[in-house]
C-alpha positions as CSV (number, residue, x, y, z in Angstrom):
1,M,100.2,115.1,68.2
2,K,103.6,115.9,68.3
3,L,105.1,118.0,71.4
4,K,108.4,119.0,71.7
5,V,110.2,118.3,75.3
6,K,113.4,118.9,76.5
7,V,115.8,116.2,78.2
8,G,117.2,117.3,81.3
9,P,120.5,116.8,82.8
10,K,119.8,113.2,84.3
11,G,117.8,112.2,81.1
12,Q,114.8,112.6,82.2
13,I,111.7,113.8,80.0
14,V,108.3,114.9,81.4
15,I,105.2,113.9,79.6
16,P,103.1,116.6,78.5
17,K,99.8,116.8,80.5
18,S,98.2,116.6,77.4
19,I,99.7,113.1,76.4
20,R,99.5,112.0,79.9
21,D,95.0,112.6,80.0
22,K,95.0,110.9,76.1
23,M,97.3,108.3,77.2
24,G,95.4,107.7,80.7
25,I,99.0,108.0,82.4
26,N,98.6,109.0,86.0
27,P,101.6,109.5,89.1
28,A,102.9,106.5,89.9
29,D,101.7,104.4,86.7
30,V,104.0,102.3,85.0
31,V,105.3,102.8,81.1
32,L,107.4,100.7,78.4
33,L,109.5,102.2,76.4
34,D,110.6,100.7,73.2
35,I,112.6,101.8,70.3
36,E,110.9,101.2,67.0
37,G,113.9,102.3,64.4
38,E,114.7,105.8,65.1
39,R,111.7,106.4,67.1
40,A,111.3,105.8,71.1
41,V,107.6,104.8,71.9
42,V,105.8,105.2,75.1
43,E,103.2,102.7,75.8
44,A,101.1,102.9,78.9
45,V,100.7,99.8,81.2
46,R,97.8,98.2,81.4
47,W,96.8,95.7,84.4
48,D,94.0,94.3,86.6
49,P,95.1,94.2,90.0
50,V,92.7,91.2,90.8
51,E,94.7,89.3,88.2
52,K,97.9,90.7,89.4
53,L,96.9,89.2,92.5
54,S,95.8,85.5,91.7
55,E,98.7,85.4,89.6
56,I,101.0,86.5,92.9
57,S,99.4,84.0,94.7
58,R,100.0,81.3,92.2
59,R,103.7,82.1,92.3
60,V,103.4,82.2,96.3
61,G,101.2,79.0,96.5
62,T,98.3,80.6,98.5
63,K,94.8,81.3,97.9
64,S,94.3,84.6,96.5
65,S,91.1,84.6,98.8
66,E,93.9,83.9,101.9
67,L,95.9,87.4,101.3
68,V,94.2,90.5,103.3
69,W,95.5,93.6,103.6
70,G,99.1,95.0,104.8
71,D,99.9,91.2,103.5
72,R,103.6,91.8,101.8
73,L,102.2,90.0,98.9
74,Y,99.0,92.3,98.6
75,E,101.3,95.3,99.0
76,E,103.2,93.9,95.9
77,V,99.8,94.3,93.9
78,L,99.1,98.0,95.0
79,G,102.3,98.6,93.9
80,G,102.2,97.2,90.6
81,A,104.7,94.6,90.8
């Protein structure tokens, strides 16, 4: 599926709803952009919040079970850090 979109004055593009739906991209999601030859490739980033919590807790040296709602590290997970 190819759709034509315009590049805005700040270099921004809007991913059409039909493509967002097909790729499972939602507001505030993160996407990766890459160049393959003459093409720009958009890839939806998939991450598991539980795994991300474990990764952050390992990084800072605490148990993920000790992180609580409102904790700065817990907020990192919710933000997709």
